[in-house]
C-alpha positions in Angstrom: 0.0 0.0 0.0 2.8 2.4 0.8 4.4 1.7 -2.5 1.2 2.4 -4.3 0.8 5.7 -2.4 3.8 7.0 -4.3 1.9 6.9 -7.5 -1.2 8.6 -6.1 0.4 12.0 -6.7 0.1 11.5 -10.4 -3.7 11.4 -10.1 -3.4 15.1 -10.4 -3.4 14.7 -14.2 -6.8 13.0 -14.6 -8.1 15.5 -12.0 -6.9 18.5 -14.1 -8.2 16.8 -17.2 -11.7 16.6 -15.6 -11.7 20.1 -13.9 -10.5 22.0 -17.0 -12.5 20.1 -19.5 -15.3 22.7 -19.4 -17.9 19.9 -19.0 -21.2 20.5 -17.1 -21.4 20.1 -13.4 -22.8 16.5 -13.4 -20.1 14.9 -15.6 -17.4 16.9 -13.7 -18.7 15.6 -10.3 -18.9 12.1 -11.7 -15.3 12.3 -13.0 -14.0 13.5 -9.6 -15.9 10.9 -7.7 -14.6 8.2 -10.1 -11.0 9.4 -9.5 -11.6 9.2 -5.7 -13.1 5.7 -6.1 -10.1 4.7 -8.3 -7.7 5.9 -5.6 -9.5 3.8 -2.9 -9.7 0.7 -5.0 -6.1 1.1 -6.0 -5.0 1.1 -2.4 -7.1 -2.0 -1.6 -5.8 -3.8 -4.7 -2.2 -3.4 -3.6 -3.1 -4.6 -0.1 -4.9 -7.7 -1.5 -3.5 -11.2 -1.8 -3.2 -10.6 -5.5 -0.1 -8.5 -4.8 1.1 -9.6 -1.3 1.2 -13.3 -2.1 3.0 -13.1 -5.4 5.0 -9.9 -5.1 8.5 -11.5 -4.8 9.2 -12.4 -8.4 11.4 -15.5 -8.7 12.6 -16.0 -12.3 13.5 -19.7 -11.6 12.5 -21.9 -8.7 14.0 -25.4 -8.2 11.6 -28.2 -7.7 10.3 -29.0 -4.3 12.1 -32.4 -4.5 15.4 -30.4 -4.2 14.4 -29.0 -0.8 14.4 -25.4 -2.1 11.6 -22.9 -2.6 8.1 -24.3 -3.5 7.6 -25.8 -6.9 5.3 -23.6 -8.9 3.8 -26.6 -10.6 2.5 -27.8 -7.3 1.4 -24.5 -5.9 -2.0 -23.0 -6.1 -1.8 -20.1 -8.5 -1.8 -16.7 -6.8 -5.0 -14.6 -7.4 -4.6 -12.2 -10.3 -6.8 -9.5 -8.7 -9.2 -9.5 -11.7 -12.0 -8.1 -9.6 -9.9 -5.2 -8.5 -8.7 -4.6 -12.1 -12.3 -4.6 -13.3 -13.2 -2.0 -10.6 -10.2 0.2 -11.6 -11.2 0.0 -15.3 -14.8 1.0 -14.5 -13.6 4.0 -12.4 -11.4 5.2 -15.3 -14.4 5.3 -17.6 -16.2 7.4 -15.1 -14.0 10.3 -16.3 -15.0 9.7 -20.0 -18.2 12.0 -20.0 -16.2 15.0 -18.7 -12.7 14.6 -20.3 -13.3 12.3 -23.2 -10.6 9.8 -24.0 -8.1 12.0 -22.3 -9.6 11.0 -19.0 -9.2 7.2 -19.2 -5.8 7.4 -20.9 -4.3 9.2 -17.9 -5.0 6.0 -15.9 -3.0 3.7 -18.2 0.3 3.9 -16.1 -1.7 3.1 -12.9 -3.2 0.0 -14.5 0.1 -1.1 -15.9 1.7 -0.7 -12.4 -1.0 -2.9 -10.8 -0.7 -5.5 -13.5 3.1 -5.6 -13.2 2.8 -6.0 -9.4 0.2 -8.7 -9.4 0.8 -10.8 -12.6 3.8 -12.9 -13.7 6.0 -11.6 -16.4 4.4 -13.8 -19.1 1.1 -12.0 -18.6 2.1 -8.5 -17.4 4.5 -7.7 -20.2 2.0 -8.4 -23.0 -0.7 -6.5 -21.1 1.6 -3.5 -20.7 2.3 -3.5 -24.5 -1.4 -3.6 -25.1 -1.9 -0.6 -22.8 0.7 1.3 -24.8 -1.1 0.4 -28.0 -4.4 1.6 -26.6 -2.9 4.9 -25.5 -1.3 5.4 -28.9 -4.5 4.7 -30.7 -6.5 7.0 -28.4 -4.0 9.8 -29.1 -4.3 9.2 -32.9 -8.1 9.3 -32.7 -8.1 12.5 -30.7 -5.1 13.9 -32.6 -3.8 15.1 -29.3 -0.1 14.2 -29.1 0.1 15.0 -25.4 -2.0 11.8 -24.8 1.0 9.8 -25.9 2.8 10.6 -22.7 0.7 8.3 -20.4 1.1 5.4 -22.8 4.8 5.6 -23.0 5.1 6.1 -19.2 4.0 2.5 -19.0 7.6 1.4 -20.0 9.5 2.9 -17.0 6.6 2.1 -14.7 6.5 -1.6 -15.6 10.3 -1.9 -15.7 10.5 -0.3 -12.2 7.9 -2.6 -10.8 9.3 -5.7 -12.3 12.8 -4.7 -11.1 11.6 -4.2 -7.6 9.8 -7.5 -7.6 12.9 -9.3 -8.8 15.0 -7.5 -6.2 12.6 -8.6 -3.4 12.6 -12.1 -4.8 16.4 -12.3 -4.8 16.5 -11.0 -1.3 13.8 -13.5 -0.3 15.7 -16.4 -1.8 19.0 -15.3 -0.2 17.2 -15.2 3.1 15.8 -18.7 2.5 19.3 -20.1 1.7 20.9 -18.3 4.7 18.3 -19.8 7.0 18.8 -23.3 5.5 22.6 -23.0 5.7 22.3 -21.9 9.3 20.2 -24.9 10.1 22.6 -27.2 8.3 25.6 -25.7 10.1 23.9 -26.1 13.5 23.0 -29.7 12.8 26.6 -30.4 11.7 27.9 -28.7 14.9 25.6 -30.7 17.1 26.4 -34.0 15.3 30.1 -33.4 15.4 30.2 -32.3 19.1 27.9 -35.2 20.2 30.2 -37.6 18.3 33.3 -36.3 20.0 31.7 -36.0 23.5 29.8 -39.3 23.6 32.5 -41.3 21.7 35.0 -40.5 24.4 32.7 -41.1 27.3 31.3 -44.3 25.9 34.8 -45.6 25.2 35.7 -44.9 28.9 32.5 -46.6 30.0 33.3 -49.7 28.0 36.8 -49.9 29.4 35.6 -49.5 33.0 32.7 -52.0 32.5 35.2 -54.6 31.2 37.5 -53.9 34.1 34.6 -54.3 36.6 33.5 -57.5 35.0 37.1 -58.9 35.2 37.3 -58.0 38.9 33.8 -59.0 39.8 34.7 -62.4 41.3 38.3 -61.9 42.4 38.0 -58.3 43.8 34.4 -57.2 44.5 35.6 -54.0 46.1 37.4 -52.9 43.0 34.5 -53.9 40.8 32.2 -51.9 43.0 34.5 -48.9 42.7 34.5 -49.2 38.9 30.7 -49.4 38.9 30.6 -46.1 40.9 33.0 -44.6 38.3 30.6 -45.8 35.5 27.7 -44.1 37.3 29.7 -40.9 37.5 30.7 -41.1 33.9 27.1 -41.6 32.9 26.0 -38.5 34.7 28.9 -36.5 33.2 28.0 -37.7 29.8 24.4 -36.6 30.3 25.5 -33.1 31.4 27.9 -32.7 28.5 25.3 -33.8 26.0 22.9 -31.2 27.3 25.6 -28.5 27.2 26.6 -29.6 23.7 23.0 -29.5 22.3 22.5 -26.0 23.8 25.8 -24.8 22.5 27.1 -23.8 25.9 29.8 -26.4 26.4 33.3 -24.9 26.7 36.1 -27.3 25.9 39.1 -27.1 28.4 42.5 -28.6 27.3 43.6 -29.2 30.8 40.4 -31.0 31.7 40.5 -33.0 28.5 44.1 -34.0 29.1 43.3 -35.2 32.6 40.3 -37.2 31.3 42.4 -38.7 28.5 45.2 -39.7 30.8 42.8 -41.3 33.3 41.0 -43.3 30.5 44.2 -44.5 29.0 45.7 -45.5 32.3 42.5 -47.5 33.0 43.1 -49.2 29.7 46.7 -50.1 30.7 48.3 -47.4 28.5 51.0 -45.1 29.9 50.9 -41.4 29.1 53.8 -39.0 29.0 53.1 -35.3 28.8 55.7 -32.9 27.5 54.9 -29.3 28.1 51.7 -28.0 29.4 48.3 -26.8 28.1 49.2 -23.4 29.6 51.6 -22.9 26.6 48.6 -22.9 24.2 47.2 -19.6 22.9 43.7 -18.9 24.2 42.4 -18.9 20.6 43.5 -22.5 20.1 42.4 -24.0 23.4 39.0 -25.3 22.1 40.6 -27.0 19.1 43.3 -28.6 21.2 40.7 -29.8 23.7 38.7 -31.5 21.0 41.8 -33.0 19.5 42.8 -34.5 22.9 39.4 -36.0 23.3 39.2 -37.5 19.9 42.8 -38.8 20.0 42.2 -40.4 23.4 39.1 -42.1 22.1 40.8 -43.5 19.0 43.9 -44.7 20.9 41.9 -46.5 23.5 39.6 -48.2 20.9 41.9 -48.9 17.9 45.6 -48.4 18.5 46.6 -51.4 20.6 49.3 -49.0 22.0 51.2 -49.3 25.3 52.6 -45.8 25.5 51.4 -42.4 24.4 53.3 -39.1 24.3 51.4 -35.8 24.4 53.5 -32.7 23.4 52.4 -29.1 23.9 54.1 -26.0 22.4 53.1 -22.5 21.3 52.3 -23.6 17.8 51.6 -27.3 17.9 50.0 -30.2 19.6 51.5 -33.6 18.8 50.1 -37.0 20.1 52.2 -40.1 19.4 51.5 -43.7 20.2 53.4 -46.9 19.7 50.4 -49.0 18.5 49.8 -50.8 15.3 49.7 -47.6 13.2 46.9 -46.1 11.2 48.2 -47.6 7.9 48.2 -51.1 9.4 44.7 -50.6 10.6 43.6 -49.5 7.1 45.2 -52.5 5.6 43.4 -54.8 8.1 40.1 -52.8 7.8 39.9 -50.7 4.6 36.9 -48.8 6.1 38.9 -47.3 9.0 40.0 -43.7 8.8 38.2 -42.9 5.6 35.6 -40.1 5.7 33.7 -41.5 2.8 32.9 -44.8 4.5 30.1 -45.0 7.0 31.7 -47.6 9.4 34.8 -45.5 9.9 32.8 -42.9 11.9 33.2 -39.1 11.7 35.7 -38.4 14.4 38.9 -37.6 12.4 37.0 -35.9 9.5 35.2 -33.8 12.1 38.5 -32.9 13.8 40.0 -32.0 10.4 36.9 -29.7 9.8 37.4 -28.0 13.2 41.1 -27.4 12.3 40.2 -26.0 8.9 37.7 -23.7 10.4 40.3 -22.5 12.9 42.9 -21.9 10.3 45.1 -24.7 11.6 46.7 -27.7 9.9 45.6 -31.2 10.9 47.7 -34.3 10.1 47.3 -38.0 10.9 50.1 -40.3 9.8 52.0 -43.4 10.6 55.1 -42.9 12.6 57.2 -44.6 9.9 55.7 -42.6 7.0 58.2 -39.7 7.3 61.3 -41.6 6.4 62.3 -42.3 10.0 63.4 -45.7 11.4 60.8 -48.4 10.9 58.6 -48.0 14.0 55.0 -48.6 14.5 52.4 -46.2 15.9 50.4 -43.2 14.9 51.1 -39.4 15.0 48.4 -36.9 15.3 49.4 -33.2 14.8 47.6 -30.0 15.0 49.7 -27.0 13.9 48.8 -23.3 13.6 50.8 -20.2 12.8 52.3 -18.3 15.7 
């Protein structure tokens, strides 16, 4: 409605055509009343579903099967506002007795503007051309060349309206894609965080459950203590899951190092720490915390290692184990460590994605892959510029 109000100022031309036509009082009053009625119907037409439901003009819409904007073939067609258009045309002819053809011709740009706002291009453009032809014919009949002006005003009016509709449509589509991208990114974050959080905790629970079962007959007190640890781990996992889903979980490298060390010790793996998490820049603490958690989970589940070394420095985290090595695991199970294979899980690919987002370099390799002495084991490195 506000947009249509801009054009209301140009109603001065049909008003002047009626007032200065020299017609008797009755046709003059009819013409002015018709112009007032035209203004009211015009405002209501622009506020109607004919305009508001179809105003964003999308030149192309992918099918609904692609998950994008609705498929026009499956949508109910938007109303064309034919009733309003008919009312507007009737009002224009109310000026005919007083101003002759000059009266209705002055309304041609208004009619073209409404058609361009309510109709698709395939209908509005031919209609606009028809209005230009009508205005030209009327000018030739009356032999009044000034009457050509309203007809040719249709061109900028229609181009302006269509351009505005396309601009609104592009903005609408961009907003749709931004929202969809935001939802996808949030889902990816939750899935990645839940994998890292629960993977580590469930691995620790498995190790402690195995230990409790082994000690159940020979050392009931130790088994009971392990069951208490399992209960505590379960509560911790539930709390971490809630924080992860809400996006409020803050990863702490020192806490993750302590949890990793405890879990690996429980599994019979010795851990040597070189340096301290305090050496890390604050901006890298979250990435390092996730790396420690994922590395601890993978070492406990897959490596078969007996010793692990964790090295901290200002520009790097390196975790080395003496297990079978990631290349040997891939040879034994081709699905392990490949992001494209579902059984391999999403831990390492997720960690690589975190490193890329943080501007760091993430490397997983066999210890013997760099030309060193033939030793077994895996090296996980996260490096970033100083």
